[in-house]
C-alpha positions as CSV (number, residue, x, y, z in Angstrom):
1,M,4.1,-6.4,2.2
2,L,4.2,-7.8,5.7
3,K,4.4,-11.5,4.7
4,G,6.0,-13.6,7.4
5,M,6.1,-10.8,9.9
6,R,4.8,-11.5,13.4
7,I,2.9,-8.7,15.0
8,L,1.7,-8.5,18.6
9,L,-1.3,-6.2,18.6
10,G,-2.0,-4.6,22.0
11,I,-5.5,-3.1,22.5
12,S,-6.2,-0.9,25.5
13,G,-9.5,0.4,26.9
14,G,-10.8,3.2,24.7
15,I,-13.7,3.6,22.4
16,A,-11.3,3.3,19.4
17,A,-10.8,-0.4,20.4
18,Y,-13.4,-1.4,17.9
19,R,-11.1,-0.2,15.1
20,A,-8.5,-2.8,16.2
21,A,-10.5,-5.4,14.4
22,E,-10.1,-3.5,11.1
23,L,-6.4,-3.0,11.8
24,A,-5.8,-6.7,12.6
25,R,-7.7,-7.7,9.4
26,L,-5.6,-5.3,7.3
27,M,-2.3,-6.6,8.7
28,I,-3.4,-10.2,8.1
29,R,-4.3,-9.3,4.5
30,Q,-0.8,-7.9,4.1
31,G,0.6,-11.4,5.0
32,A,1.4,-10.9,8.7
33,E,0.7,-13.3,11.6
34,V,-1.2,-11.4,14.3
35,R,-1.7,-12.2,17.9
36,C,-3.7,-9.9,20.2
37,V,-3.3,-8.8,23.8
38,M,-6.2,-7.0,25.4
39,T,-6.5,-5.1,28.6
40,Q,-9.6,-5.6,30.8
41,G,-10.8,-2.2,29.7
42,A,-10.5,-3.1,26.0
43,C,-12.7,-6.2,26.6
44,E,-15.5,-3.8,27.6
45,F,-15.5,-2.2,24.2
46,I,-14.8,-5.2,21.9
47,T,-15.0,-8.9,22.7
48,P,-11.9,-11.2,22.5
49,L,-14.0,-13.5,20.4
50,T,-14.1,-10.9,17.6
51,L,-10.3,-10.8,17.5
52,E,-10.0,-14.5,17.8
53,A,-12.3,-15.0,14.8
54,L,-10.3,-12.5,12.7
55,T,-6.8,-13.7,13.7
56,G,-7.4,-17.4,14.2
57,Q,-5.4,-17.1,17.4
58,Q,-6.4,-17.1,21.1
59,V,-6.5,-13.6,22.5
60,H,-4.4,-13.0,25.7
61,S,-5.7,-10.8,28.5
62,E,-4.7,-12.3,31.8
63,L,-1.3,-11.8,33.4
64,F,-1.7,-14.5,36.0
65,D,-2.6,-17.4,33.7
66,L,-1.0,-20.2,35.7
67,T,-0.9,-22.6,32.8
68,R,1.1,-20.2,30.7
69,E,3.1,-18.6,33.4
70,R,4.6,-21.9,34.5
71,E,6.5,-21.5,31.2
72,M,6.8,-17.7,31.5
73,G,4.2,-17.2,28.8
74,H,4.4,-13.4,28.8
75,I,8.1,-13.6,28.1
76,N,7.6,-16.1,25.3
77,L,4.9,-13.9,23.8
78,A,7.1,-10.8,23.9
79,R,10.0,-12.8,22.3
80,W,7.7,-14.1,19.5
81,A,6.8,-10.7,18.1
82,D,8.8,-8.8,15.5
83,V,7.0,-5.7,16.6
84,L,4.6,-4.6,19.3
85,V,1.7,-2.4,18.0
86,V,-0.6,-0.8,20.6
87,A,-3.8,0.6,19.0
88,P,-5.5,2.3,20.6
89,A,-3.0,3.5,23.1
90,T,-4.8,5.3,25.9
91,A,-3.3,7.9,28.2
92,D,-3.4,5.3,30.9
93,I,-1.4,2.6,29.1
94,M,1.2,5.1,27.9
95,A,1.7,6.3,31.5
96,R,2.2,2.7,32.5
97,F,4.7,2.1,29.7
98,A,6.6,5.4,30.5
99,H,6.9,4.7,34.2
100,G,7.6,0.9,34.1
101,I,4.4,-0.1,35.8
102,C,3.8,-3.8,35.1
103,D,0.4,-4.6,36.6
104,N,-1.4,-6.1,33.6
105,L,-0.3,-8.3,30.7
106,L,0.1,-5.6,28.1
107,S,2.3,-3.3,30.3
108,T,4.3,-6.4,31.3
109,L,4.8,-7.4,27.7
110,Y,6.0,-3.9,26.9
111,Q,8.7,-4.1,29.5
112,A,9.7,-7.6,28.4
113,R,9.7,-7.0,24.7
114,R,12.6,-6.9,22.3
115,G,12.4,-5.1,19.1
116,P,10.4,-2.0,17.9
117,V,7.2,-0.7,19.5
118,L,4.6,1.5,17.7
119,L,1.8,3.3,19.6
120,A,-1.3,4.8,18.0
121,P,-2.7,7.1,20.7
122,A,-6.5,7.7,21.0
123,M,-8.2,9.8,23.7
124,N,-10.0,13.1,24.4
125,T,-8.2,16.2,23.1
126,V,-7.7,17.7,26.6
127,M,-6.2,14.4,27.8
128,W,-3.9,14.3,24.8
129,Q,-2.8,17.9,25.5
130,A,-2.4,17.4,29.2
131,P,1.1,18.1,30.5
132,A,1.4,14.6,32.0
133,T,0.5,12.9,28.8
134,Q,2.9,15.0,26.8
135,R,5.7,14.2,29.3
136,N,4.9,10.5,28.9
137,V,5.0,10.8,25.1
138,Q,8.4,12.5,25.2
139,A,9.7,9.9,27.6
140,L,8.5,7.1,25.4
141,Q,10.0,8.7,22.2
142,Q,13.3,9.1,24.0
143,D,13.1,5.3,24.8
144,G,12.8,4.7,21.0
145,V,9.1,4.1,20.9
146,H,7.4,5.2,17.6
147,I,4.2,7.2,17.7
148,V,1.6,7.4,14.9
149,G,-1.0,10.2,15.4
150,P,-3.3,11.0,16.9
151,A,-5.3,12.4,14.1
152,V,-7.5,15.5,14.2
153,G,-11.2,15.1,13.8
154,D,-14.5,14.4,15.5
155,L,-14.2,12.5,18.8
156,A,-16.6,10.1,20.4
157,C,-17.1,12.6,23.3
158,G,-18.6,15.1,20.8
159,E,-15.6,17.4,20.8
160,T,-13.3,18.0,17.8
161,G,-9.6,18.1,17.9
162,A,-6.4,16.0,18.1
163,G,-7.2,12.6,19.7
164,R,-8.6,10.3,17.0
165,M,-6.8,7.1,16.5
166,S,-4.9,7.2,13.1
167,E,-6.4,5.3,10.2
168,P,-5.5,1.6,10.1
169,M,-3.6,2.1,6.9
170,D,-1.5,4.9,8.4
171,I,-0.7,2.6,11.3
172,V,0.3,-0.2,8.9
173,A,2.5,2.2,7.0
174,G,4.2,3.0,10.3
175,V,4.8,-0.8,10.8
176,Y,6.3,-0.9,7.3
177,G,8.8,1.7,8.2
178,L,9.9,-0.3,11.2
179,L,10.1,-3.8,9.6
180,L,11.0,-3.1,6.0
181,D,14.2,-1.7,4.7
182,Q,14.0,2.0,3.7
183,S,16.3,1.7,0.7
184,L,14.1,4.0,-1.4
185,A,14.1,6.9,1.1
186,G,14.7,10.2,-0.6
187,Q,13.6,8.9,-4.0
188,R,10.6,10.2,-6.0
189,W,8.7,7.7,-8.0
190,V,6.0,8.2,-10.6
191,I,3.8,5.2,-11.5
192,N,0.9,4.9,-13.9
193,A,-1.6,2.1,-13.5
194,G,-4.9,0.8,-14.7
195,P,-6.7,1.0,-18.1
196,T,-7.7,4.2,-19.9
197,R,-11.1,4.8,-21.4
198,E,-11.6,6.5,-24.8
199,A,-15.0,8.0,-25.3
200,W,-17.0,7.0,-28.4
201,D,-20.1,8.9,-27.3
202,D,-21.4,10.1,-23.9
203,V,-22.2,6.4,-23.0
204,R,-19.8,4.1,-24.7
205,T,-16.0,3.8,-24.4
206,L,-13.1,1.8,-25.7
207,S,-11.1,0.2,-22.9
208,N,-9.4,-3.1,-21.8
209,R,-9.5,-5.6,-19.0
210,A,-6.7,-4.2,-16.9
211,S,-7.6,-3.7,-13.2
212,G,-4.7,-1.5,-12.1
213,L,-4.1,-3.9,-9.2
214,L,-0.4,-4.6,-9.9
215,G,0.4,-0.9,-10.5
216,S,-1.3,0.2,-7.3
217,L,0.5,-2.5,-5.3
218,I,3.8,-1.4,-6.8
219,A,3.0,2.1,-5.6
220,E,2.2,0.9,-2.1
221,E,5.4,-1.3,-2.0
222,A,7.6,1.6,-3.0
223,T,5.9,3.8,-0.4
224,M,6.6,1.2,2.3
225,R,10.3,1.2,1.3
226,G,10.5,5.0,1.8
227,A,9.9,6.4,-1.7
228,V,7.6,9.4,-2.3
229,V,5.2,8.1,-4.8
230,Q,2.8,9.8,-7.2
231,L,0.3,7.4,-8.8
232,I,-1.4,8.3,-12.1
233,A,-4.5,6.0,-11.9
234,G,-6.8,5.0,-14.7
235,P,-10.5,4.1,-14.2
236,G,-11.1,1.4,-11.6
237,T,-7.6,1.3,-10.1
238,P,-7.9,0.2,-6.5
239,A,-7.7,2.6,-3.6
240,T,-4.2,3.3,-2.4
241,P,-4.6,5.0,1.0
242,G,-0.9,4.7,1.8
243,V,0.3,6.5,-1.3
244,Q,1.1,10.1,-0.7
245,Q,-0.1,11.5,-4.1
246,R,-2.6,10.2,-6.5
247,R,-4.3,11.6,-9.6
248,D,-7.2,9.8,-11.3
249,V,-7.5,10.2,-15.0
250,E,-9.7,8.9,-17.7
251,S,-8.3,8.9,-21.3
252,A,-4.9,8.2,-22.7
253,E,-4.4,11.9,-23.4
254,D,-5.2,12.7,-19.8
255,M,-2.8,10.1,-18.6
256,L,0.0,11.4,-20.9
257,A,-0.4,15.0,-19.7
258,A,-0.4,13.9,-16.1
259,C,2.6,11.6,-16.5
260,V,4.7,14.2,-18.3
261,R,4.1,16.8,-15.6
262,A,4.8,14.4,-12.8
263,A,7.8,12.7,-14.3
264,V,10.0,15.8,-14.7
265,G,13.1,15.2,-12.6
266,A,11.7,12.1,-10.9
267,D,14.1,9.3,-9.9
268,L,11.9,6.6,-11.5
269,F,8.9,6.2,-13.8
270,I,7.1,2.9,-14.1
271,A,4.6,2.5,-16.9
272,S,2.4,-0.3,-15.6
273,A,-0.8,1.1,-17.1
274,A,-2.6,-0.6,-20.0
275,V,-3.0,2.5,-22.1
276,S,-5.4,2.4,-25.0
277,D,-3.3,2.4,-28.2
278,Y,-6.1,4.1,-30.1
279,R,-8.9,6.7,-29.6
280,F,-11.9,7.7,-31.6
281,A,-11.2,10.3,-34.2
282,E,-14.6,12.0,-33.8
283,P,-16.3,11.3,-30.5
284,I,-20.1,11.8,-30.7
285,N,-22.0,14.2,-28.4
286,G,-24.9,12.5,-26.8
287,K,-25.8,8.8,-27.5
288,L,-25.5,7.1,-30.8
289,K,-28.8,5.5,-31.5
290,R,-29.3,1.9,-32.8
291,G,-30.0,2.0,-36.5
292,A,-27.8,5.0,-37.2
293,A,-26.4,3.1,-40.2
294,N,-29.4,3.2,-42.4
295,D,-27.8,1.1,-45.2
296,G,-27.8,-2.0,-43.0
297,N,-24.0,-2.5,-43.4
298,G,-23.0,-1.4,-39.9
299,L,-20.9,1.5,-38.8
300,T,-17.4,2.4,-39.8
301,V,-15.4,4.4,-37.3
302,Q,-12.0,6.0,-37.6
303,L,-9.4,5.5,-34.9
304,L,-6.3,7.6,-34.2
305,E,-3.2,6.3,-32.6
306,N,-2.4,7.5,-29.1
307,T,1.0,8.8,-28.1
308,D,3.3,6.2,-26.5
309,I,3.5,7.5,-23.0
310,V,6.6,5.5,-21.8
311,A,8.6,6.3,-24.9
312,T,7.7,10.0,-24.5
313,I,8.9,10.0,-20.9
314,A,12.1,8.1,-21.8
315,G,12.8,10.7,-24.5
316,M,12.4,13.8,-22.4
317,D,15.4,16.1,-21.9
318,N,14.7,16.1,-18.1
319,R,13.6,12.4,-18.0
320,P,13.6,10.4,-14.8
321,E,16.9,8.7,-14.0
322,T,15.2,5.3,-14.6
323,V,12.3,4.4,-16.8
324,V,10.6,1.0,-16.7
325,A,8.1,-0.2,-19.3
326,F,5.5,-3.0,-19.2
327,A,4.7,-5.3,-22.1
328,A,1.6,-7.4,-22.1
329,E,2.1,-10.0,-24.9
330,A,0.1,-13.0,-26.2
331,T,3.1,-14.8,-27.8
332,D,6.9,-14.4,-28.3
333,H,7.0,-12.5,-24.9
334,L,10.8,-12.2,-24.7
335,E,11.4,-11.3,-28.3
336,N,8.7,-8.7,-28.3
337,A,9.9,-7.3,-25.0
338,R,13.5,-7.0,-26.2
339,G,12.3,-5.1,-29.2
340,K,10.3,-2.7,-27.1
341,L,13.2,-2.2,-24.7
342,R,15.4,-0.9,-27.5
343,A,12.7,1.0,-29.4
344,K,11.2,2.8,-26.5
345,G,14.6,3.8,-25.0
346,V,13.7,2.5,-21.5
347,D,16.1,1.1,-18.9
348,A,14.1,-2.1,-18.1
349,I,10.9,-3.8,-19.1
350,F,8.6,-6.3,-17.4
351,A,6.9,-8.6,-19.9
352,N,3.8,-10.7,-18.9
353,D,1.1,-12.6,-20.6
354,I,-2.2,-11.0,-21.5
355,S,-4.1,-14.0,-20.0
356,R,-3.2,-12.6,-16.5
357,M,-4.7,-9.1,-17.2
358,G,-7.3,-8.3,-14.6
359,G,-6.5,-11.3,-12.4
360,S,-5.2,-11.6,-8.8
361,R,-2.1,-13.5,-9.7
362,G,0.7,-12.8,-12.2
363,G,4.3,-13.5,-13.2
364,G,6.6,-12.6,-16.1
365,W,10.1,-11.6,-17.2
366,W,12.3,-8.7,-16.1
367,L,14.6,-7.5,-18.8
368,T,17.4,-4.9,-19.0
369,A,20.0,-4.4,-21.7
370,D,22.4,-6.7,-19.8
371,S,20.2,-9.2,-17.9
372,E,17.0,-11.2,-17.9
373,C,15.2,-13.0,-15.0
374,K,11.8,-14.7,-14.6
375,S,9.4,-14.6,-11.7
376,G,7.3,-17.6,-10.8
377,E,3.5,-17.3,-10.7
378,M,2.5,-15.5,-7.5
379,G,-0.1,-13.2,-6.0
380,K,0.2,-9.7,-7.3
381,A,1.2,-8.3,-3.9
382,E,4.2,-10.6,-4.0
383,L,4.9,-9.8,-7.6
384,A,4.8,-6.0,-6.8
385,A,7.5,-6.6,-4.1
386,W,9.5,-8.7,-6.6
387,I,9.4,-5.9,-9.2
388,V,10.4,-3.2,-6.7
389,Q,13.3,-5.4,-5.6
390,R,14.4,-5.7,-9.2
391,V,14.5,-1.9,-9.4
392,I,16.5,-1.7,-6.2
393,D,19.0,-4.3,-7.5
394,M,19.3,-2.4,-10.8
395,Q,19.9,0.9,-9.0
396,S,22.6,-0.7,-6.8
397,G,24.3,-2.3,-9.8
398,K,23.4,-5.9,-8.9
399,Q,21.8,-6.4,-12.4
């Protein structure tokens, strides 16, 4: 994610300034260190105290702070940042940037910065379409500034059109593109995630404790690194706003059909989903009532084995170039994983312990035919990045 990245968040004076709090919180959750710079106009819409509470850092707003300027504080702040993000970026602040006007702290920081700059414009539609604004946008892009949005929708002024600040996750995705390597650009990945549910009747299901968290984070990590990702998500899989394509499914048969369609000609298929091995032979319409077994000996149900999705994908004529399986094991993790690697015909397998299913932390072993390596225990966002890096290393021949 953005772990260890230093982001300077500039907030200018528009109604969308309140959304900067959501953006700052999201970047911090991704592991970034965030410091905020606010214009005087921004302070009219959201208080510095709000941003200070979220970031744990003092908010900067005054250019002529003599205590800091004795040490050229604005220069130090500009040098500190890996990236300058301005959200919202008003027509006024973009004009100042484009024409080199340094009469407030944010515009001065822009001129003093090193490294990439990302702007998320937000304003009235007519202001956005104004010739002067468009000239400024073109000038900034020619200077190497990256622009995200604006989005089309309902505006605070009551009008509808282009001018809404982009969603925070879309802005963060833009930051990923600036700070993370894009080594997966041009690749198409298909990932399944989460549990499946097999209906017994119209109320009860057969499922497992998988949360889909790791698979969803792998999808987001691959997207950040430039891949076009399609996620086939089982019930309860967390939202993935940064992923381009997502299909939610219920049963193992639903997931199989969706995966087979999506995987044709893909560069990579990752089977992180905890797919039910069995389904009910005869699902019941309605609700099975208590006491249905009148003999007092309980009920006997027949289960049918579900198709192995990852083995099916690996065996397709037009299979993805790389197929990665997951193996959740209780014991003999490596031995069982090696057997599945051979039996399923996959290129790599990640083995982990069933005790971590549904949790926020994980770890395990990455195996290919020629290599094995082990991750330490870590948060699942870090683990997702670790797994994606193993794929990149495998593709580049480093494994």
